[in-house]
ROVOTOR-477862 format. One line per 5 residues: for each residue x, y, z of C-alpha. Coordinates in pm, 1 decimal. Example, Ala and Ser with C-alpha at 12.3 -4.5 7.8 and 13.67 -1.06 7.14 Angstrom:
2
1230.0:-450.0:780.0 | 1367.0:-106.0:714.0
END
This chain:
392
-3.0:-5.2:-4.3 | 275.0:243.6:91.1 | 455.1:158.4:-235.4 | 127.5:239.7:-439.8 | 78.0:568.8:-245.5
432.4:674.2:-312.3 | 399.8:602.5:-674.9 | 83.7:807.7:-702.0 | 250.9:1093.7:-505.6 | 535.8:1098.9:-749.5
301.4:1095.3:-1048.2 | 363.4:1437.8:-1216.2 | 21.1:1441.4:-1384.4 | -132.0:1655.6:-1099.3 | 37.3:1968.3:-988.0
-214.1:2065.0:-721.4 | -103.7:2096.4:-359.6 | -263.9:2093.3:-12.5 | -176.5:2474.9:3.7 | -374.9:2547.1:-303.7
-666.0:2324.0:-188.0 | -680.8:2516.0:137.5 | -674.3:2850.8:-23.9 | -967.8:2750.3:-258.0 | -1151.9:2608.8:25.3
-1116.6:2926.0:234.3 | -1234.0:3143.0:-52.7 | -1546.1:2928.3:-91.5 | -1626.3:2931.7:276.9 | -1535.5:3281.2:338.7
-1314.0:3191.3:624.7 | -964.6:3338.1:683.4 | -671.5:3119.0:756.7 | -665.9:3239.2:1105.2 | -1028.3:3153.7:1158.9
-977.5:2812.1:1015.1 | -678.3:2751.8:1254.8 | -893.8:2861.3:1554.7 | -1191.1:2637.8:1463.4 | -978.2:2339.6:1388.4
-754.3:2411.3:1702.4 | -444.3:2408.9:1476.0 | -126.0:2614.0:1550.2 | 1.7:2836.8:1252.8 | 347.1:2666.3:1282.7
201.9:2312.2:1263.0 | -27.4:2394.5:966.7 | 247.3:2577.0:774.3 | 476.7:2285.1:828.4 | 228.8:2060.1:651.8
146.0:2305.6:373.9 | 504.7:2419.0:303.9 | 648.4:2055.7:340.1 | 891.3:2198.2:597.4 | 805.3:1983.6:900.1
1051.7:1693.5:967.2 | 784.3:1486.4:1127.1 | 420.6:1529.2:1036.3 | 152.4:1560.4:1309.5 | -92.2:1294.9:1190.7
-379.4:1439.9:1390.3 | -327.8:1787.9:1234.2 | -309.7:1636.7:888.2 | -640.1:1441.0:938.8 | -800.2:1767.2:1048.4
-685.2:1939.2:733.8 | -795.1:1653.7:517.0 | -1153.2:1652.9:673.5 | -1190.2:2025.3:609.5 | -1072.4:1979.0:240.5
-1318.5:1683.3:192.3 | -1032.6:1447.2:82.4 | -1037.6:1079.9:128.7 | -753.1:933.7:341.5 | -577.7:805.3:33.0
-601.6:1142.2:-160.8 | -477.0:1321.9:153.7 | -171.3:1106.1:191.3 | -92.2:1121.7:-174.9 | -104.6:1512.2:-170.5
88.3:1515.5:146.6 | 365.4:1295.5:21.4 | 420.0:1502.1:-289.7 | 738.1:1693.0:-274.0 | 798.5:1587.0:90.5
1167.2:1584.7:188.8 | 1376.6:1299.1:54.5 | 1449.5:1168.1:399.6 | 1080.1:1114.2:477.5 | 1002.9:951.2:144.7
1311.1:724.9:199.7 | 1191.0:625.4:537.5 | 855.0:515.8:389.6 | 1008.0:324.8:111.6 | 1232.4:148.8:366.6
927.5:60.9:565.8 | 742.8:-70.4:261.0 | 1052.1:-281.3:151.9 | 1129.1:-435.1:500.0 | 764.2:-528.9:533.2
783.1:-693.8:194.7 | 1108.6:-867.6:273.5 | 987.2:-993.2:611.5 | 674.9:-1137.6:443.1 | 851.7:-1330.1:170.5
1206.3:-1418.7:311.8 | 1311.1:-1618.1:600.7 | 1606.2:-1382.5:699.1 | 1746.4:-1603.4:969.9 | 1769.0:-1913.1:758.9
1908.2:-1717.7:449.8 | 2171.2:-1563.9:673.0 | 2272.3:-1914.3:794.2 | 2315.2:-2009.2:427.1 | 2540.9:-1714.7:347.7
2277.7:-1559.6:121.5 | 2252.7:-1242.8:320.5 | 2446.5:-1071.3:594.2 | 2247.5:-1084.6:925.6 | 2335.9:-721.0:985.2
2242.2:-598.4:639.3 | 2050.6:-279.7:602.3 | 1709.3:-258.9:412.3 | 1902.8:-115.1:111.4 | 2143.8:-396.2:119.8
1878.1:-665.2:144.0 | 1685.6:-518.0:-146.7 | 1989.0:-490.8:-361.1 | 2093.8:-842.5:-278.7 | 1761.6:-989.6:-366.9
1735.3:-780.9:-693.8 | 2082.5:-882.4:-812.2 | 2049.0:-1247.4:-718.7 | 1715.9:-1288.2:-911.4 | 1801.8:-1034.2:-1182.1
1505.6:-821.8:-1093.7 | 1469.1:-445.3:-1174.7 | 1250.8:-394.0:-858.5 | 1224.9:-577.8:-530.9 | 856.4:-624.0:-572.2
899.4:-803.0:-898.3 | 988.0:-1102.8:-678.3 | 610.8:-1140.8:-620.5 | 478.6:-997.3:-946.0 | 710.6:-1159.8:-1212.7
777.6:-1485.0:-1049.4 | 430.3:-1546.5:-922.6 | 295.3:-1490.4:-1274.0 | 545.6:-1725.5:-1417.6 | 496.4:-2008.4:-1154.7
157.5:-2004.1:-991.1 | -167.7:-2061.8:-1180.9 | -508.8:-1975.7:-1055.7 | -527.5:-2336.7:-903.2 | -175.9:-2330.2:-757.0
-88.8:-2027.2:-545.5 | 234.1:-1919.8:-380.7 | 319.9:-2120.5:-69.9 | 293.2:-1960.5:270.5 | 622.3:-2146.4:344.7
901.1:-1887.0:276.4 | 1186.1:-2121.1:229.3 | 999.2:-2337.3:-5.1 | 867.9:-2054.0:-210.4 | 1221.1:-1907.9:-233.4
1350.5:-2248.2:-348.1 | 1089.4:-2275.4:-609.5 | 1133.3:-1924.3:-745.5 | 1523.3:-1939.8:-749.3 | 1510.5:-2278.2:-921.9
1284.0:-2155.3:-1191.0 | 1495.5:-1848.3:-1252.4 | 1811.1:-2069.7:-1249.6 | 1677.3:-2289.5:-1528.9 | 1555.4:-1987.4:-1721.1
1902.4:-1848.1:-1711.0 | 2069.6:-2180.4:-1806.5 | 1840.1:-2187.7:-2111.1 | 1910.6:-2537.8:-2243.5 | 1957.7:-2484.9:-2630.7
1881.3:-2844.7:-2710.8 | 1546.4:-2969.8:-2826.5 | 1358.5:-3216.2:-2608.2 | 1219.2:-3523.6:-2788.3 | 1058.8:-3795.1:-2586.6
1194.1:-4077.7:-2791.5 | 1547.2:-3970.1:-2725.2 | 1479.5:-4000.4:-2351.1 | 1328.8:-4347.9:-2388.1 | 1644.2:-4453.2:-2579.4
1872.7:-4304.8:-2319.7 | 1721.2:-4438.8:-2002.3 | 1822.5:-4804.9:-2050.4 | 2181.6:-4672.5:-2065.6 | 2190.3:-4504.2:-1740.3
2222.7:-4790.5:-1488.5 | 2595.4:-4879.8:-1532.0 | 2694.6:-4518.3:-1448.3 | 2577.4:-4573.8:-1085.4 | 2894.0:-4773.3:-1043.9
3111.9:-4464.7:-1108.4 | 3080.7:-4280.1:-793.6 | 3301.2:-3988.3:-895.1 | 3185.8:-3905.0:-1245.0 | 2876.9:-4117.4:-1317.0
2615.9:-3862.6:-1235.7 | 2799.8:-3584.5:-1422.8 | 2808.9:-3817.0:-1731.8 | 2434.1:-3878.3:-1708.1 | 2355.8:-3522.5:-1648.2
2550.8:-3419.2:-1961.3 | 2379.3:-3683.8:-2170.6 | 2037.0:-3562.8:-2058.2 | 2127.0:-3203.6:-2123.7 | 2226.0:-3293.7:-2476.6
1869.6:-3420.6:-2533.9 | 1698.8:-3113.2:-2387.7 | 1661.1:-3203.3:-2028.4 | 1849.9:-3001.4:-1772.8 | 1934.6:-3170.3:-1449.3
2122.8:-2995.8:-1170.0 | 2218.4:-3095.3:-829.6 | 2153.5:-2871.0:-520.1 | 2226.7:-2901.0:-155.4 | 1906.2:-2944.7:40.3
1761.2:-2616.0:154.8 | 1693.6:-2587.2:533.8 | 1326.6:-2620.0:638.1 | 1227.1:-2806.8:330.2 | 1192.9:-3192.3:256.8
1235.2:-3158.7:-114.7 | 1407.2:-3470.7:-259.4 | 1370.5:-3362.4:-624.9 | 1162.8:-3142.1:-839.8 | 1064.0:-3137.8:-1214.6
987.7:-2804.6:-1384.3 | 863.7:-2738.9:-1743.7 | 1020.7:-2431.1:-1879.2 | 1003.8:-2332.0:-2249.6 | 854.2:-2661.8:-2312.0
1168.4:-2838.5:-2186.6 | 1193.3:-3054.2:-1870.4 | 1424.3:-2927.6:-1597.7 | 1502.6:-3146.9:-1297.1 | 1667.0:-3067.2:-954.9
1800.2:-3344.5:-737.9 | 1897.9:-3263.0:-377.2 | 2115.1:-3437.9:-121.6 | 1822.3:-3494.7:120.6 | 1936.0:-3785.1:362.7
2298.8:-3768.4:226.2 | 2261.3:-4097.7:57.2 | 2432.1:-4191.7:-273.6 | 2170.2:-4438.9:-375.0 | 1883.0:-4195.0:-305.5
2025.6:-3951.7:-546.6 | 2001.0:-4204.6:-828.3 | 1656.6:-4315.7:-716.1 | 1537.4:-3948.8:-721.2 | 1665.9:-3900.4:-1071.0
1478.7:-4205.4:-1206.4 | 1176.3:-4090.4:-1015.9 | 1182.7:-3748.6:-1173.7 | 1247.2:-3894.2:-1523.5 | 929.0:-4095.6:-1482.3
748.7:-3763.1:-1442.0 | 911.5:-3633.4:-1755.9 | 808.6:-3938.7:-1943.4 | 449.9:-3975.2:-1830.5 | 336.2:-3645.9:-1673.0
454.3:-3376.9:-1921.7 | 92.7:-3268.6:-1999.7 | 19.2:-3207.7:-1633.7 | 348.4:-3033.3:-1592.4 | 252.5:-2794.2:-1873.8
-45.3:-2686.4:-1668.0 | 95.6:-2670.6:-1326.2 | 448.3:-2550.1:-1405.5 | 640.6:-2778.5:-1167.4 | 619.8:-3080.0:-927.8
798.6:-3138.4:-589.4 | 895.8:-3474.9:-469.7 | 909.8:-3509.8:-98.8 | 675.7:-3217.7:-22.8 | 282.8:-3225.0:-12.1
159.0:-3183.7:-366.8 | -190.0:-3254.2:-470.8 | -154.2:-3181.3:-834.3 | 45.3:-3477.2:-964.3 | -92.8:-3816.3:-896.6
184.5:-4044.2:-1015.7 | 418.1:-4061.3:-713.9 | 358.3:-4433.4:-651.3 | 423.6:-4518.5:-1009.3 | 725.7:-4296.8:-1020.5
863.5:-4470.8:-714.5 | 791.1:-4810.2:-864.1 | 949.7:-4714.3:-1189.6 | 1273.2:-4602.9:-1009.9 | 1270.7:-4918.0:-784.9
1217.9:-5170.0:-1078.3 | 1468.5:-4994.4:-1303.0 | 1754.1:-5015.8:-1047.0 | 1680.6:-5359.5:-919.7 | 1349.4:-5555.0:-950.2
1161.2:-5720.4:-656.1 | 1241.8:-6061.8:-797.8 | 1611.4:-5992.3:-810.7 | 1592.6:-5845.3:-443.0 | 1423.8:-6161.8:-326.5
1723.7:-6362.0:-461.9 | 1985.7:-6158.3:-294.6 | 1820.6:-6077.7:41.6 | 1908.5:-6405.3:213.1 | 2279.5:-6314.0:119.0
2259.3:-5953.5:225.9 | 2514.4:-6002.2:498.0 | 2768.6:-6150.2:256.6 | 2934.8:-5848.0:111.1 | 3127.5:-6060.4:-144.0
2803.2:-6203.2:-285.9 | 2622.3:-5868.8:-279.6 | 2913.3:-5707.6:-465.0 | 2931.3:-5982.7:-723.5 | 2539.5:-5967.8:-780.1
2560.2:-5591.2:-814.1 | 2833.1:-5609.1:-1077.4 | 2605.9:-5866.8:-1279.9 | 2322.4:-5614.3:-1256.1 | 2549.9:-5317.3:-1346.7
2461.1:-5123.7:-1024.1 | 2647.9:-4999.8:-731.5 | 2618.0:-5224.7:-428.9 | 2474.2:-4941.2:-213.6 | 2165.0:-4951.4:-431.9
2107.6:-5320.4:-330.6 | 2168.3:-5223.0:39.5 | 1930.8:-4930.1:14.0 | 1646.9:-5122.6:-139.6 | 1688.0:-5387.4:136.6
1658.4:-5117.3:399.6 | 1339.9:-4979.8:251.7 | 1179.6:-5327.9:205.6 | 1258.9:-5406.1:565.4 | 1116.4:-5076.1:680.4
783.2:-5166.3:503.3 | 787.4:-5481.9:732.5 | 845.6:-5282.0:1045.0 | 1217.0:-5367.4:1069.4 | 1482.1:-5100.8:1117.0
1802.4:-5151.3:922.9 | 1869.1:-4781.5:855.0 | 2202.5:-4792.8:1052.1 | 2334.1:-5104.9:887.9 | 2580.7:-5137.5:591.8
2719.0:-4787.7:633.7 | 3056.1:-4901.0:517.2 | 2906.2:-5005.3:179.4 | 2768.0:-4660.2:95.5 | 3010.0:-4423.2:-77.0
3063.2:-4070.7:54.5 | 2810.8:-3860.6:-113.8 | 3059.2:-3576.8:-124.9 | 3261.9:-3760.7:-395.5 | 2963.5:-3773.7:-612.0
2876.6:-3416.3:-555.4 | 3222.1:-3250.0:-602.4 | 3174.6:-3231.4:-976.9 | 2806.7:-3118.8:-961.3 | 2771.8:-2915.6:-640.6
2737.6:-2548.4:-756.8 | 2557.5:-2407.9:-466.9 | 2326.1:-2115.9:-559.7 | 2270.6:-1944.9:-226.1 | 2611.3:-1772.0:-170.9
2673.3:-1655.4:-525.6 | 2637.3:-1293.5:-631.9 | 2365.1:-1378.0:-878.1 | 2176.8:-1681.8:-1018.4 | 2308.4:-1576.8:-1359.1
2677.5:-1651.5:-1247.1 | 2571.1:-1991.6:-1114.8 | 2369.2:-2066.4:-1438.3 | 2663.7:-1982.3:-1650.3 | 2897.4:-2220.8:-1458.3
2649.3:-2500.9:-1457.3 | 2587.6:-2457.3:-1829.6 | 2962.3:-2491.9:-1888.2 | 2983.4:-2813.3:-1672.7 | 2676.1:-2975.6:-1863.7
2783.7:-2872.8:-2226.3 | 2991.5:-3132.6:-2389.5
END
């Protein structure tokens, strides 16, 4: 509201002033300025401070008395009052408007812990940081532009600040990467059968697959999990091209591959729904995409089928047999152990702490992919770097 009133007050189409309004009103009523002051219980100094824009701080009661006499609405009164006020007063109001907006849409404490902002930053610094990061001309475009791009009438902005921040930054990230390759569904169908062996290459397997997908029009990026979210993965549709984010939720190597296959299922089978709802989050409540069970089953069956799991389960505590079987299946052994853990959890058995020595350090897999967005100067810089990494 403050922003709107400031814009109206700065509009040069109306050159009238409160001083001119009062003079006209006095002429019509036949009152002198002194008589008006006496009737309204206004001191000359206070009234002149309002009319001449010379008071450092406006007495609101006196301003309202004047507006009542001039038959102005509250909005009209404020617009005329703000016109040509001292710069310091206008700046204070702008700051008030901006800090209210920032506090509404940004979790400042969490963003400071990520290094996105300085916890001691001024309003001007915060506004500048947000605009530079998102490549926005104006702070309020964070809501206007990005909401228009992301939220349809049936899917509004989340009340959760960090999730909303994650969605908007991810969308802008993909926009800036701007994959130049055409997406053709048949190309993905041909590529998927070739992915599995790359799970065995902990250091470069993900990078190789991400590059192959980028080459057929699907942009996949890896991001550290954002605090206060449970997002395992997400699929966006931007410029009619699928875009996928995989996070390190649970810090588990096999889960990263599972998440990738899960999101690729959405690309294969939910593209029409994605064109309507713009994006889908995995791991967060989402009522608009009804294929989660199928996507999970697709990923599970692709990596290792239930029949094959039944064969190896009795030998799960024999690492030599598990390793040999994994090699025959062309998957990393951790995928077998992970599937066993999930299958046992469904039976009420807790094996989450078992087999830790057979799970590779996820940092090794991340080191060629992990371009954290949150501490860079702008998403444009991060997008440029990722595009260089993915382009062969």
